C-alpha positions in Angstrom: -0.1 -0.1 0.1 3.1 2.4 0.6 4.2 1.9 -2.6 0.9 2.1 -4.3 0.8 6.0 -2.2 4.4 6.9 -3.2 3.6 5.8 -7.0 0.4 8.1 -6.5 2.1 10.9 -4.9 5.0 10.9 -7.8 2.2 11.1 -10.2 0.7 13.8 -8.7 3.9 15.4 -8.4 4.6 14.8 -12.2 1.0 16.4 -12.7 2.1 19.8 -10.7 5.4 19.9 -12.4 3.6 19.9 -16.0 1.0 22.3 -14.7 3.7 24.7 -13.4 5.9 24.7 -16.7 2.7 25.0 -18.9 1.9 28.2 -16.7 5.4 29.5 -17.0 5.7 28.9 -20.7 2.3 30.8 -21.1 4.0 33.5 -19.0 7.1 33.9 -21.0 5.1 33.8 -24.2 3.0 36.9 -23.0 6.3 38.6 -21.9 7.5 38.3 -25.2 4.5 39.4 -26.8 4.5 42.4 -24.5 8.2 43.4 -25.3 7.7 43.0 -29.0 4.4 45.2 -28.6 6.3 48.0 -26.6 9.4 47.8 -29.3 6.7 48.4 -32.1 5.0 51.4 -30.3 8.5 53.1 -29.7 9.6 52.1 -33.3 6.6 54.0 -34.5 6.7 57.1 -32.3 8.8 59.4 -34.2 10.0 61.6 -31.3 11.2 58.0 -29.4 12.8 57.2 -32.8 14.6 60.2 -33.4 15.7 60.1 -29.7 17.3 56.6 -30.2 19.2 58.1 -33.3 20.4 60.8 -31.4 21.6 58.6 -28.7 23.5 56.4 -30.9 24.8 59.5 -33.1 26.3 60.7 -29.5 27.6 57.4 -28.7 29.4 57.3 -31.9 30.9 60.9 -31.2 32.0 60.1 -27.8 33.7 57.0 -29.4 35.6 59.1 -32.1 36.7 61.8 -29.6 37.9 59.4 -27.1 40.0 57.7 -29.9 41.3 61.1 -30.8 42.3 62.1 -27.1 44.1 58.9 -26.8 46.0 59.0 -30.1 47.2 62.6 -29.2 48.4 61.4 -25.9 49.9 58.2 -27.1 51.9 60.1 -29.3 53.1 62.7 -26.8 51.4 65.6 -28.7 49.6 66.8 -25.8 49.7 65.9 -22.2 46.4 64.7 -19.8 46.8 67.9 -17.7 47.0 70.1 -21.0 43.8 68.7 -22.4 41.9 69.0 -18.9 43.0 72.6 -18.7 42.0 73.2 -22.7 38.6 71.7 -22.0 37.8 74.3 -19.1 39.1 77.2 -21.2 36.7 76.3 -24.3 34.0 75.6 -21.6 34.0 78.9 -20.3 34.2 80.6 -23.7 30.4 80.7 -24.2 30.0 82.5 -21.0 29.0 79.5 -18.5 31.1 76.5 -17.1 28.6 73.7 -17.7 30.8 71.1 -19.4 28.7 72.1 -22.6 30.0 74.5 -25.8 27.5 76.4 -27.9 30.4 78.3 -29.4 32.6 78.1 -32.7 34.1 75.0 -33.2 37.4 76.6 -34.7 38.7 79.9 -33.0 
């Protein structure tokens, strides 16, 4: 009788596990659907699309500027302290020290 109860318990556990796996799969599919819907709505929103493009362009510009600084530093064209000092000077040229620059690119 004990073996039968153990078998019955094992079958019950198996049914429970299958039921839970089914629920998990259903929830995973719903999450995937919601992510796709959110992405679709973001792609169709022109402001979100433009923001995404601007972020990508900003990241690319940061990459190129960082690369240029490193080339200049490695070749000994300019020292790090000189770069920091010059950045501060240029930052102040537009009237405010805010780590932004709205002035002319070339003096």
